[in-house]
C-alpha positions in Angstrom: -4.8 133.7 67.5 -3.3 130.8 69.7 -1.3 128.3 67.6 0.9 125.3 67.9 2.4 123.5 64.9 0.1 125.0 62.1 2.5 125.6 59.2 0.2 123.9 56.8 -3.0 125.8 57.7 -1.8 129.1 58.9 -1.0 130.8 55.4 -4.4 130.5 54.2 -5.9 131.8 57.6 -3.5 134.8 57.7 -4.0 135.5 54.2 -7.8 135.8 54.5 -7.3 138.8 57.1 -4.1 140.3 56.1 -5.8 143.2 54.4 -8.7 143.4 56.7 -7.2 143.7 60.3 -4.7 146.5 61.7 -2.6 144.0 63.5 -2.0 140.2 64.0 -1.3 138.9 67.2 -0.2 135.3 67.5 0.4 133.4 70.7 2.7 130.2 69.9 2.3 127.5 72.6 5.0 125.5 71.5 5.5 125.0 67.9 8.4 122.7 66.6 7.7 123.6 62.9 7.8 126.8 60.9 4.6 128.3 62.4 6.3 131.3 64.2 8.3 132.0 61.0 5.2 131.9 58.7 3.1 134.3 61.1 5.9 136.9 61.1 6.0 136.7 57.2 2.3 138.0 57.5 3.4 140.7 59.8 2.3 139.3 63.0 3.6 140.1 66.4 4.6 136.6 67.7 4.6 135.9 71.5 5.3 132.7 73.2 3.6 131.0 75.9 4.1 127.5 77.7 1.0 125.4 76.9 -0.9 124.4 80.2 -3.8 122.3 78.8 -6.3 125.2 79.2 -7.5 127.0 76.0 -8.8 130.0 78.0 -5.8 130.8 80.0 -3.8 130.8 76.6 -6.4 133.1 74.6 -6.4 135.6 77.9 -2.8 135.8 77.6 -3.0 136.4 73.8 -5.4 139.3 74.7 -2.7 141.0 76.7 -0.8 142.0 73.6 -3.8 143.4 71.7 -3.7 147.2 71.1 -6.7 147.6 68.9 -10.1 148.7 70.0 -11.6 145.5 68.6 -10.7 141.8 68.8 -11.2 139.2 66.1 -10.3 135.8 67.3 -9.5 132.9 64.7 -8.1 129.5 64.9 -5.6 128.5 62.3 -8.2 126.0 60.5 -10.4 129.0 60.0 -10.6 131.8 57.4 -12.8 134.8 56.9 -15.0 135.1 53.9 -13.8 137.7 51.7 -17.4 139.2 51.3 -17.5 139.7 55.2 -14.8 142.5 55.5 -16.8 145.4 54.7 -19.6 144.2 57.2 -17.2 143.8 60.0 -15.9 147.2 59.5 -19.4 148.7 59.3 -20.3 146.6 62.6 -17.4 147.9 64.7 -18.3 151.5 63.8 -21.4 151.3 65.8 -20.8 152.7 69.1 -23.3 150.6 71.0 -22.0 147.1 70.3 -19.9 145.5 72.8 -20.0 141.7 71.1 -20.9 140.9 67.7 -21.6 137.2 67.1 -20.5 135.6 63.7 -21.9 132.8 61.8 -19.2 130.1 61.4 -19.7 127.2 58.7 -18.5 124.1 59.7 -16.9 122.9 56.3 -17.5 119.1 55.8 -19.3 118.6 59.0 -22.0 115.8 59.1 -24.0 117.6 61.8 -24.7 121.2 62.7 -23.2 122.8 59.5 -23.5 126.4 61.1 -22.9 127.8 64.4 -22.9 131.2 66.1 -19.7 132.2 67.7 -18.7 135.0 69.9 -15.3 136.0 68.1 -15.8 139.9 67.7 -15.7 142.1 70.5 -14.3 145.3 72.0 -11.0 145.3 73.7 -12.7 145.8 76.8 -10.6 145.2 80.1 -13.3 143.0 81.8 -13.7 140.6 78.8 -12.1 137.3 79.2 -12.4 133.7 78.0 -13.7 130.9 80.4 -13.6 127.2 80.3 -10.6 125.1 79.5 -11.8 123.6 76.1 -14.6 125.4 74.4 -13.2 128.9 75.7 -15.9 131.4 75.5 -16.0 135.2 76.4 -19.8 134.9 77.0 -19.9 134.7 80.7 -17.8 137.8 81.0 -19.9 139.7 78.5 -22.9 138.8 80.5 -21.3 140.2 83.7 -20.4 143.4 82.0 -24.0 143.8 80.5 -25.3 143.6 84.1 -23.1 146.3 85.2 -23.1 148.7 82.1 -26.5 148.0 80.6 -25.9 150.5 77.6 -24.1 147.9 75.6 -25.7 145.9 72.9 -25.0 142.4 71.6 -25.6 142.0 67.9 -24.8 139.5 65.0 -23.8 139.6 61.3 -26.2 137.3 59.4 -23.9 136.1 56.7 -21.3 133.4 57.0 -18.3 135.2 58.3 -16.0 132.3 59.1 -15.2 129.0 57.4 -13.8 126.2 59.7 -12.4 123.1 58.4 -11.4 121.5 61.8 -14.5 119.3 62.3 -13.8 117.0 59.4 -13.3 113.5 60.5 -9.9 113.2 59.0 -8.6 116.2 60.8 -10.2 115.3 64.2 -8.4 111.8 64.1 -5.1 113.1 63.0 -5.0 115.9 65.7 -6.4 113.5 68.4 -9.0 116.3 69.1 -11.4 113.8 70.9 -9.1 112.9 73.5 -7.8 116.4 74.1 -11.4 117.7 74.3 -12.5 114.7 76.6 -9.8 115.1 79.3 -10.4 119.0 79.5 -14.1 119.0 79.4 -14.4 116.0 82.1 -12.2 117.9 84.4 -14.1 121.1 84.0 -17.4 119.3 84.5 -16.2 117.6 87.6 -15.6 121.0 89.1 -18.7 122.6 87.5 -21.6 120.3 87.5 -24.1 123.1 87.1 -22.8 124.1 83.8 -25.2 123.3 81.2 -22.9 124.4 78.3 -20.3 121.9 79.2 -23.3 119.3 79.5 -24.2 120.0 75.8 -20.5 119.8 74.5 -19.5 116.9 76.7 -22.6 114.9 76.3 -22.4 115.6 72.6 -18.8 114.4 72.5 -19.7 111.0 74.4 -22.4 110.4 71.6 -19.9 111.0 68.8 -17.5 108.6 70.5 -20.2 106.0 70.7 -20.7 106.2 74.5 -24.4 106.8 74.0 -25.8 105.9 77.4 -23.3 108.4 79.1 -24.0 111.0 76.5 -27.9 110.7 77.0 -27.5 110.8 80.7 -25.4 114.0 80.7 -27.6 115.7 78.1 -30.6 115.1 80.1 -28.9 116.5 83.0 -28.0 119.7 81.2 -31.7 119.8 79.8 -33.1 119.8 83.4 -30.5 122.4 84.5 -31.7 124.5 81.7 -35.5 124.1 82.1 -35.0 124.5 86.0 -37.3 121.8 86.9 -35.0 118.9 88.2 -36.5 116.4 90.3 -34.7 116.3 93.7 -34.9 112.4 93.6 -33.1 112.4 90.1 -30.0 110.3 90.4 -26.7 112.0 89.7 -24.7 111.3 86.5 -22.4 108.6 87.0 -18.6 108.8 86.5 -17.9 112.6 85.9 -17.8 113.8 89.5 -15.2 113.6 92.2 -16.3 111.8 95.3 -18.3 114.0 97.7 -19.1 116.8 95.3 -22.5 118.2 95.3 -24.7 118.4 92.5 -27.1 121.1 94.0 -27.9 124.0 91.9 -29.2 127.3 93.2 -32.7 128.3 92.1 -31.6 131.6 90.9 -28.9 130.0 88.6 -31.5 127.5 87.1 -33.9 130.5 86.5 -31.2 132.6 84.7 -30.3 129.7 82.6 -34.0 129.0 81.8 -34.6 132.7 80.8 -31.6 133.2 78.6 -30.0 130.2 77.0 -32.1 129.1 74.1 -29.0 128.2 72.2 -28.0 125.7 74.8 -31.5 124.3 75.0 -31.3 123.8 71.2 -28.0 122.1 71.4 -29.1 119.7 74.2 -32.3 118.6 72.4 -30.5 118.3 69.1 -27.8 116.1 70.4 -30.6 113.9 72.4 -32.1 113.6 69.0 -28.8 112.2 67.4 -28.4 110.1 70.6 -31.8 108.5 70.4 -31.4 107.9 66.8 -28.3 105.8 67.4 -30.5 103.8 69.8 -33.2 103.4 67.3 -35.8 105.0 69.4 -37.1 107.2 66.5 -40.1 108.7 68.3 -38.1 110.0 71.1 -35.5 111.4 68.7 -38.1 113.0 66.6 -39.7 114.7 69.8 -36.4 116.2 70.7 -35.7 117.6 67.1 -39.2 119.1 67.3 -38.6 120.6 70.6 -35.2 122.1 69.5 -36.8 123.5 66.3 -39.5 125.3 68.2 -37.0 127.6 70.1 -36.4 131.2 69.1 -32.9 131.0 67.9 -31.2 132.1 64.6 -32.8 130.0 61.8 -29.5 129.1 60.1 -28.5 127.3 63.2 -31.5 124.9 62.8 -30.5 123.8 59.5 -29.0 120.4 60.8 -32.2 119.9 63.0 -34.6 120.2 60.1 -32.5 117.8 58.0 -32.3 115.1 60.6 -36.0 115.4 61.3 -36.6 115.0 57.7 -34.6 111.9 57.7 -36.4 110.4 60.8 -39.9 111.2 59.5 -38.8 109.6 56.2 -37.6 106.4 58.0 -40.9 106.3 59.9 -43.0 106.6 56.8 -44.3 110.1 57.2 -43.0 111.2 53.7 -45.1 114.5 53.5 -43.8 115.5 56.9 -40.2 114.7 55.6 -40.7 116.8 52.5 -41.8 119.8 54.5 -38.9 119.5 56.7 -36.5 119.2 53.9 -38.2 122.2 52.3 -38.1 124.2 55.3 -34.2 123.7 55.6 -33.8 124.8 51.9 -35.9 128.0 52.8 -33.3 128.8 55.4 -30.3 127.9 53.2 -31.0 127.5 49.5 -27.3 126.4 49.0 -27.7 123.3 51.3 -26.6 120.5 48.9 -27.6 117.7 51.2 -31.1 119.1 51.7 -31.6 119.0 48.0 -30.6 115.5 47.7 -32.7 114.5 50.5 -35.7 116.3 49.2 -35.1 114.4 45.7 -35.2 111.2 47.6 -38.3 111.8 49.4 -40.1 113.1 46.2 -39.0 109.9 44.4 -40.5 108.0 47.0 -43.7 109.9 46.7 -43.8 109.4 43.0 -43.4 113.3 42.6 -40.9 112.6 39.9 -40.8 116.0 38.4 -39.9 117.6 41.7 -37.3 114.8 42.3 -35.6 115.7 39.1 -35.5 119.2 40.0 -34.0 118.6 43.4 -31.4 116.4 42.1 -30.3 118.9 39.5 -30.1 121.6 42.1 -27.7 119.2 44.2 -25.7 118.6 41.1 -25.5 122.2 40.2 -24.1 123.1 43.6 -21.9 120.0 43.8 -20.9 118.7 40.4 -19.2 115.7 41.8 -22.2 114.2 43.8 -22.1 110.7 42.4 -25.2 109.7 44.4 -27.2 112.6 43.2 -26.4 111.8 39.4 -27.4 107.9 40.3 -30.7 108.7 41.7 -31.3 111.4 39.0 -30.7 108.7 36.4 -33.2 106.4 38.2 -36.0 109.0 38.1 -35.1 110.0 34.7 -35.6 106.4 33.5 -39.0 106.2 35.5 -40.2 109.1 33.4 -39.0 107.6 30.1 -36.3 110.0 29.5 -33.6 107.2 28.6 -31.0 109.4 26.8 -30.7 111.7 29.8 -30.9 108.9 32.2 -28.0 107.1 30.8 -25.9 110.3 30.8 -26.6 110.7 34.5 -25.8 107.1 35.0 -22.5 107.5 33.1 -21.7 110.4 35.2 -22.3 108.6 38.4 -20.3 105.5 37.4 -17.2 107.9 36.5 -17.5 109.5 40.0 -18.0 106.4 41.9 -15.0 104.8 40.2 -12.8 107.4 42.0 -14.0 107.1 45.5 -16.4 104.0 45.5 -15.2 101.6 43.0 -17.5 98.7 44.3 -20.7 100.9 43.8 -19.5 101.8 40.3 -19.1 98.1 39.5 -22.3 97.1 41.0 -24.2 100.2 38.9 -22.6 99.1 35.8 -23.4 95.6 36.1 -27.2 96.5 36.9 -27.2 98.6 33.8 -25.8 95.9 31.6 -28.3 93.4 33.0 -30.9 95.8 31.8 -29.3 95.9 28.3 -28.3 99.6 28.4 -24.5 99.2 28.6 -22.2 96.7 26.9 
């Protein structure tokens, strides 16, 4: 781990691995709180490093202190799931593996609830992190595989890591956008042929409301990946230092084309989000559909199917939207938002029995889902089940009073006008 001022999150993180790993190496990059003391309380070996605005440099420094045969990398706002520990141990006992990718769930994220992260790998002398912000070992892994082709790369299919750092309150509190923006813009200026940073920086621009800049950069990355950039295409504006060349060697473009389906998915996915912001729904649908055709791990497509369903519903294609939501739920039957959205489209189609079932599934998974209770009440009222409808409305009002009192007041007033509540 590398850490700085993580006294609040660190106990939960280290507690999740304390009885799983053989050693804990923590590199502190300038904490002014009790972070080093807490790490030592969990038996960690704490080392110190002057922060230099480069995550890869810090992570590579931390690797120097590792003595075990395998390395598991975590951030302080992450924990490993209890049920994954036996699978971790089983996987690292397979001789052929150099890297084992892990599924990470982005807790509270409004987009892309799952990702596949390269966080479990052998303590190999040539493995190192690269890129200053989204630090990855993937490039060094690829280089090793080219030289030592007996190694294999695998993944564990179940969720291994829970990550809380993409919640909006956390992002704003820690000023993550500003830190990421500076690091990635500097890196892209020096590495304009890096499709991965195009996807990450382009997505960040879209998230920050810089839609035009985001689309331009995401399209640039897309052209790098597919290897068919038009020589007359204009350079992206604003990211390059004066006089830098945007030329990409054909061999590099071909290598990217052949291997990086994950990056191609992300580029199309975030272009879908960007064009949705611009109300260009047909083009957004095109990019989501292009993303979903790619041969990547199905769980990573969850956000894509859900967003596609939302767009198809907005365009009036209710059957298509229903199929998209149902596909998402086949991938992950615990996807709460998917059940709610399925209930909404079934309600719009007049499929009230299916809508009731979907809302009940959402409520079972999240008993505090006020909107699900509210819409369940609406459908139950439509089918004449007044008693259960009023019970659902009462739950919705109670929950809304905690987080959205205006909606609670509006709902209660509407029901009173219908003669249901005094």
